[in-house]
Steps between C-alpha positions, in 0.01 A plus 500: 500500500328721251356823638131556487382859482219498243404306195232494236401138423226260405312359797347147501190439718531177691169479700596181706520507875757297690756460215761301681869466421444153361260647244755773416777242449465130561739303713663317206666821394639578840842335433633814335751693705496817284227753439503472126300266282211452740266738319417242238353283776285786661136383551596187299179310578281803412697604195556162331283199422623146570630474141723799555298748280392834643156540645351786302256588776779581756547880523880495458471302181257745339655747246379801702690387812815348360780696648298612804713632778219550758262241638177618674403201716261417776538428874792304643730498201824306563365290794637159576861387532805721526618457139714796395490327161141638468625859500793406271249345248291818507791733450673283239173499307507884510251573780612800699192574706205299651191681625277309741305544823742280694814287462656205673744630761804302385421570135488875588850484663639314204343751260665796679837329490474445129365832379138395440265783603186379688216742527217431744164648409153409646300218336263740325777719367681190347167379347437847353863527374465163322171625343659830390800319346266281292275791403806693375585197286822440700645842427815548715466638852758704685634380832675785678677390817640849564149654502337180634241512226362273225393695189236339274455549132173689581699769684380380840758449769501264796720581790663231712702481819819305540744448784755784483793264541370269216451809283855622554651160447313455166565854381870470572525144371657366814510125562619366835866501390484856368339619826779338700769646270365852575663447842833366366705777673337443839554118459867558408551724805335235721721225359814713541410560858489129568 
């Protein structure tokens, strides 16, 4: 899993509440068993018209937000079913961080396991952040997990709190297997004792 310490990236405002996992990636693309290739289906119904052409009014299709690595969303992002594919689609598309007031519980667990940083900020802070991003004409922001701070193009900084264990896991790039392998010697000793 890729380490996350800090990054400077374009942020895309997505001011919708209750973005569920089916909106992130529809069920028809859930047959994939790998994490790659799902990004092209991210927000499919929002990004593409019925004829397959891009919808120019969707934020991730606009030239200023192509290549965005941060989404600033609204309440309850990632609610709905327990699709790990939703996190895979986001990360395969290039999204490394989602900022929102709240997240679906299962989605949050899947995000942590797959290196997607979730930052919880109050409703008014997320709304202001979306406004500031647009006012700065989508200039990159800096997300600093080590300092637990978001730096805006204006020079303003927004501090955030994150679970210390989640922070360590993301900063060290540890997925479930890597965390287990850190105890390989103790596991070997236990097995030898059996």
